[in-house]
C-alpha positions in Angstrom: -23.5 -50.4 -14.4 -21.0 -53.0 -15.8 -22.5 -52.6 -19.3 -22.9 -48.8 -18.9 -19.4 -48.6 -18.0 -18.0 -50.6 -20.9 -20.4 -48.9 -23.5 -19.4 -45.3 -22.0 -15.7 -46.3 -21.8 -15.6 -47.7 -25.5 -17.2 -44.3 -26.4 -14.5 -42.3 -24.5 -11.7 -44.7 -26.2 -12.9 -43.5 -29.6 -12.7 -39.9 -28.6 -8.8 -40.8 -27.9 -8.7 -42.6 -31.5 -9.9 -39.1 -32.8 -7.6 -36.9 -30.5 -4.8 -38.9 -31.4 -4.6 -37.6 -34.9 -3.9 -34.1 -34.0 -1.0 -32.7 -36.2 1.0 -30.7 -33.9 3.5 -32.5 -31.5 2.4 -32.6 -27.8 -1.1 -31.5 -28.4 -2.5 -35.1 -27.7 -0.3 -35.4 -24.6 -1.5 -32.1 -23.4 -5.0 -33.3 -24.0 -4.6 -36.5 -21.8 -2.9 -34.3 -19.2 -5.8 -31.9 -19.0 -8.4 -34.7 -18.9 -6.5 -36.5 -16.0 -5.9 -33.2 -14.3 -9.5 -32.0 -14.0 -10.2 -34.3 -10.9 -7.3 -32.7 -9.1 -8.3 -29.0 -10.0 -11.9 -30.0 -8.9 -10.6 -31.7 -5.6 -13.3 -30.0 -3.3 -16.1 -31.7 -5.2 -14.3 -35.1 -5.2 -16.3 -36.1 -1.9 -19.5 -34.8 -2.8 -21.0 -37.9 -4.6 -19.9 -40.0 -1.8 -21.4 -37.6 0.7 -24.7 -37.2 -1.0 -24.8 -41.0 -1.6 -24.5 -41.4 2.1 -27.1 -38.9 2.9 -29.7 -40.2 0.2 -29.2 -43.6 1.1 -30.1 -43.2 4.9 -32.8 -40.4 4.1 -35.9 -42.4 4.7 -38.3 -39.6 6.1 -39.7 -36.4 4.5 -37.6 -34.2 7.1 -34.5 -36.1 6.0 -35.2 -35.6 2.5 -35.6 -31.8 2.9 -32.2 -31.7 4.8 -30.4 -33.3 1.7 -32.3 -30.7 -0.5 -30.8 -27.9 1.7 -27.4 -29.4 1.7 -27.6 -29.6 -2.3 -28.4 -25.9 -2.8 -25.8 -24.8 -0.3 -23.0 -26.9 -1.4 -24.1 -26.3 -5.3 -23.6 -22.5 -4.2 -20.2 -23.0 -2.6 -19.0 -24.9 -5.6 -19.8 -22.0 -7.9 -17.8 -20.0 -5.7 -14.9 -22.0 -5.7 -14.9 -22.4 -9.5 -14.9 -18.4 -9.7 -11.7 -18.4 -7.7 -10.2 -21.1 -10.1 -11.1 -19.1 -13.1 -9.5 -16.0 -11.5 -6.4 -18.0 -10.6 -6.3 -19.4 -14.3 -6.5 -15.9 -15.6 -3.9 -14.4 -13.4 -1.3 -17.3 -13.7 -2.0 -17.9 -17.5 1.5 -17.1 -19.0 2.9 -19.3 -16.0 0.7 -22.3 -16.8 1.0 -22.0 -20.6 4.8 -21.7 -20.2 5.2 -24.5 -17.6 2.9 -27.1 -19.5 4.0 -26.1 -23.1 0.8 -24.7 -24.3 0.9 -23.1 -27.7 -2.5 -21.6 -27.6 -5.0 -20.5 -24.7 -7.8 -22.2 -26.3 -7.3 -25.2 -23.9 -7.8 -22.9 -20.9 -10.8 -21.4 -22.3 -12.8 -24.6 -22.8 -11.4 -25.9 -19.4 -13.2 -23.2 -17.4 -16.8 -24.3 -18.1 -15.8 -28.0 -18.0 -14.5 -27.4 -14.6 -17.8 -26.1 -13.4 -19.7 -29.2 -14.6 -17.0 -31.5 -12.8 -18.0 -29.5 -9.5 -21.7 -29.6 -9.9 -22.1 -33.1 -11.2 -21.1 -35.0 -8.2 -24.1 -33.7 -6.2 -26.6 -34.7 -8.5 -24.6 -38.1 -9.0 -24.6 -38.9 -5.5 -28.4 -38.1 -5.0 -29.2 -40.6 -7.8 -26.6 -43.1 -6.9 -28.0 -42.9 -3.2 -31.2 -44.0 -4.3 -29.6 -46.7 -6.2 -31.2 -45.5 -9.3 -28.4 -47.3 -11.5 -30.1 -47.2 -14.7 -30.3 -43.5 -14.7 -26.6 -43.3 -13.6 -25.8 -45.8 -16.4 -27.6 -44.1 -19.0 -25.9 -40.8 -18.1 -22.5 -42.5 -18.7 -23.7 -43.8 -22.1 -25.2 -40.4 -23.1 -22.1 -38.6 -21.9 -19.8 -40.7 -23.7 -21.9 -40.4 -27.0 -21.9 -36.8 -26.6 -18.3 -36.3 -25.9 -17.3 -38.5 -29.0 -19.8 -36.8 -31.5 -18.7 -33.1 -30.2 -15.0 -34.1 -30.4 -15.2 -35.2 -33.7 -16.7 -32.2 -35.1 -14.6 -30.0 -33.1 -11.2 -31.9 -33.9 -12.0 -32.8 -37.4 -14.0 -30.0 -38.9 -12.8 -27.2 -36.8 -9.4 -27.4 -35.5 -7.2 -30.5 -34.5 -6.0 -29.2 -31.1 -6.3 -30.0 -27.4 -8.5 -26.9 -27.0 -11.1 -28.1 -29.4 -10.6 -31.8 -28.1 -11.6 -30.3 -24.4 -14.4 -28.5 -26.1 -15.9 -31.8 -26.9 -15.2 -33.0 -23.3 -17.5 -30.1 -22.1 -20.5 -30.8 -24.2 -20.0 -34.5 -23.3 -20.1 -34.0 -19.5 -23.2 -31.5 -20.2 -25.0 -34.4 -22.1 -24.4 -36.6 -19.2 -25.3 -34.0 -16.5 -28.8 -33.4 -17.9 -30.2 -36.9 -17.1 -28.7 -36.6 -13.5 -30.4 -33.3 -13.0 -33.7 -34.8 -14.2 -33.6 -37.8 -12.0 -32.5 -35.7 -8.8 -35.0 -33.0 -9.4 -37.5 -34.0 -6.7 -34.8 -33.4 -4.1 -33.8 -30.0 -5.5 -37.6 -29.0 -5.7 -38.3 -29.7 -2.0 -38.4 -26.9 0.7 -34.8 -26.7 2.4 -34.6 -28.2 5.6 -31.8 -28.0 8.1 -28.0 -27.6 7.1 -25.5 -27.6 9.8 -22.0 -27.1 8.2 -20.0 -28.4 11.0 -21.9 -31.5 10.9 -21.5 -31.8 7.1 -17.8 -31.0 7.4 -17.2 -33.8 9.6 -18.1 -36.4 7.0 -17.8 -34.4 3.9 -14.2 -33.1 4.7 -12.5 -36.6 5.3 -14.4 -38.0 2.1 -12.9 -35.2 0.0 -9.5 -35.5 1.6 -9.5 -39.3 0.7 -10.7 -39.2 -2.7 -8.7 -36.1 -3.3 -5.6 -38.0 -2.6 -6.8 -40.9 -4.8 -7.3 -38.0 -7.7 -3.7 -37.0 -7.0 -2.3 -40.5 -7.3 -3.9 -40.9 -10.7 -3.0 -37.6 -12.0 0.5 -36.5 -10.8 2.2 -38.8 -13.5 0.6 -37.0 -16.2 1.6 -33.6 -14.8 5.2 -34.8 -14.7 5.2 -36.1 -18.1 3.8 -32.9 -19.3 6.2 -30.8 -17.4 9.6 -32.9 -17.7 9.3 -34.9 -20.9 9.6 -33.3 -24.5 6.8 -33.3 -26.7 7.2 -36.5 -28.5 7.8 -38.2 -25.1 4.7 -36.9 -23.6 2.4 -38.0 -26.6 3.9 -41.7 -26.0 3.2 -41.4 -22.3 -0.3 -39.9 -22.9 -1.2 -43.0 -25.2 0.1 -45.6 -22.8 -1.8 -43.8 -20.0 -5.0 -43.9 -21.9 -4.6 -47.6 -22.3 -3.8 -48.1 -18.6 -6.8 -46.2 -17.5 -9.2 -48.2 -19.4 -8.7 -50.6 -16.3 -10.1 -47.7 -14.3 -13.0 -47.4 -16.7 -14.0 -51.3 -16.3 -13.6 -51.2 -12.5 -15.3 -48.0 -11.9 -19.0 -49.3 -11.8 -18.0 -51.8 -8.9 -17.0 -49.0 -6.9 -20.3 -47.1 -7.7 -22.5 -50.0 -6.8 -20.6 -50.9 -3.7 -20.6 -47.7 -2.0 -24.2 -47.1 -1.2 -24.5 -50.8 -0.5 -21.7 -50.6 2.0 -23.4 -47.6 3.6 -26.5 -49.5 4.1 -24.5 -52.7 5.6 -22.5 -50.7 7.8 -25.7 -49.0 9.3 -27.2 -52.5 9.6 -24.1 -54.2 11.1 -23.7 -56.5 8.3 -20.3 -58.2 7.1 -18.0 -57.3 4.6 -18.9 -59.7 1.8 -19.7 -56.9 -0.5 -16.1 -55.5 -0.1 -14.8 -59.1 -0.7 -16.9 -59.4 -4.1 -15.9 -56.1 -5.2 -12.0 -56.6 -4.5 -12.2 -60.1 -6.1 -14.0 -58.9 -9.3 -11.6 -55.8 -9.6 -8.5 -58.0 -9.3 -10.1 -60.5 -11.9 -10.7 -57.5 -14.5 -7.6 -55.6 -13.9 -5.2 -58.9 -14.0 -7.2 -60.0 -17.0 -6.5 -56.7 -18.8 -2.9 -56.5 -17.5 -2.1 -60.0 -19.0 -4.0 -59.1 -22.3 -1.9 -56.1 -22.6 1.4 -57.9 -21.8 0.6 -60.4 -24.6 -0.8 -58.0 -27.2 0.5 -54.4 -26.2 0.0 -53.0 -29.7 -3.7 -54.1 -30.0 -5.2 -51.5 -27.7 -3.0 -48.7 -29.0 -4.1 -49.4 -32.6 -7.7 -49.6 -31.4 -7.3 -46.0 -29.4 -4.6 -44.0 -31.1 -3.9 -45.7 -34.8 -0.5 -46.5 -36.2 1.0 -43.4 -35.4 2.1 -44.2 -31.6 1.3 -47.8 -31.7 4.9 -48.8 -32.3 6.7 -46.5 -30.0 4.3 -46.8 -27.3 3.8 -50.6 -27.0 6.7 -51.1 -24.7 5.2 -48.7 -22.2 1.7 -50.3 -22.1 2.4 -53.6 -20.0 4.4 -51.6 -17.5 1.7 -48.8 -17.0 -1.3 -51.3 -16.5 0.7 -53.3 -14.3 1.9 -50.5 -12.2 -1.8 -49.2 -12.1 -3.3 -52.4 -10.8 -2.2 -51.5 -7.1 -3.8 -48.1 -7.3 -7.0 -49.7 -8.7 -7.3 -52.0 -5.8 -6.3 -49.3 -3.2 -9.3 -47.2 -4.7 -11.6 -50.1 -4.0 -10.5 -50.3 -0.3 -10.4 -46.5 0.3 -14.0 -46.2 -1.0 -14.9 -49.2 1.4 -13.3 -47.3 4.3 -14.8 -44.0 3.5 -18.2 -45.6 3.1 -18.0 -47.0 6.7 -16.7 -43.8 8.0 -13.5 -45.2 8.9 -11.5 -41.8 8.3 -8.0 -42.8 9.8 -6.5 -43.7 6.5 -7.0 -40.3 5.0 -4.2 -38.4 6.6 -1.5 -41.2 5.8 -2.9 -41.3 2.3 -2.5 -37.7 2.0 1.2 -38.1 3.3 1.6 -40.9 0.4 0.6 -38.2 -2.2 3.2 -35.7 -0.9 6.0 -38.4 -1.1 4.8 -39.4 -4.4 4.9 -35.8 -5.5 8.4 -35.3 -4.2 9.6 -38.5 -6.0 8.3 -37.4 -9.3 10.4 -34.3 -8.9 13.4 -36.5 -8.8 12.6 -39.4 -11.2 11.2 -38.0 -14.4 14.1 -38.9 -17.1 12.1 -41.0 -19.2 8.6 -42.3 -19.6 9.5 -45.5 -18.0 11.1 -43.8 -14.8 7.8 -42.1 -14.3 5.5 -45.2 -14.7 7.8 -47.1 -12.1 7.5 -44.1 -9.7 3.7 -44.2 -10.2 4.0 -48.0 -9.3 5.8 -47.5 -6.2 3.2 -44.9 -5.0 0.4 -47.2 -5.9 1.9 -49.9 -4.0 2.7 -47.9 -0.9 -1.1 -46.5 -1.2 -2.5 -50.3 -1.5 -0.5 -51.2 1.8 -1.9 -48.4 3.5 -5.4 -48.9 2.7 -5.3 -52.7 3.3 -3.6 -52.0 6.5 -6.6 -49.9 7.8 -8.9 -52.2 6.1 -8.1 -55.2 8.2 -6.7 -53.6 11.3 -9.4 -51.0 11.8 -9.4 -46.9 11.7 -11.0 -44.0 13.4 -14.7 -44.0 12.8 -16.6 -40.7 12.7 -19.4 -40.4 15.1 -21.3 -37.8 13.5 -24.7 -38.3 12.1 -24.8 -39.1 8.5 -27.5 -36.4 7.9 -26.5 -33.0 9.1 -29.3 -31.5 11.3 
């Protein structure tokens, strides 16, 4: 998974090298903001991968596997219904969205709609695959998705039109390329006769999982929204460049969380200790701190690799600040996933309160890219303290069964 994440992340980094060559000012910033906003717009699906990992990891009987199949089919239908509502909202509020986020064309919204559908459905198949600990397929899905996004983005931006809309077109086809292997690997579950699906039991686990992961997604996304709304186009481009470098830390740390989650589910069920958590936190800290030190010493190097010379000089001072501010949030994400895997859901409400406070702070502190980044760092530190408190002092554990029946 680490190799797959590095390969997939490298391919996605090359996407930004292509996208940064857009001619119009603000288009690259719009592209990065849309990418970071997708997780927030698809918040109902954020807990699905974790929920289906839990169900699949503990589904040892044929009856339990049929229950997983029933849940997958019903939840997929619900996600499609939610997607229709999102599309209607985007259609009705198109003028407001374009004005608020300084869009010069509706093409970005056109390609955003099908991309969101894939974002809503992919976690179901991903959770089933990872719950079986089939990390080989999950890894290849990341690599194929990154290669597909790179090739289609190059065709769309270079040959058709250098705009955020065509870059998002590449994102859609890249997600589609990565989605197909997941569906193929999980098809045995989809083909099973549907078992029992009790929505109330499902919601007891899926609801807190969604709330916790949605809070994490908003913590990673709100700064990009603030930059797009409050900064001028040139400043937004600089912020998007620095933010892309900072999120490389997440790309490297992501496989640790992916592998950790189903293993912690099994360890918690067997009453084992928390060695997996300590290993994940230690590895994440080493990787993230090493990346931050490298970016502090050579801030222009990743910018030259990802965006070329156009933004390297101006954005370089922002890179070290952004990466260091993102480290607490990266660690908080590891601790949060551990708590959710162990069904210790008491952390969810406090974390949502942190998100609300962060949003209000961004309405006040948004005068410059550095001010927004420091606000992100403050919220990240609070989120880390909250998750650490619940990790080491306990939290309410759900008593509901893992497999709804």
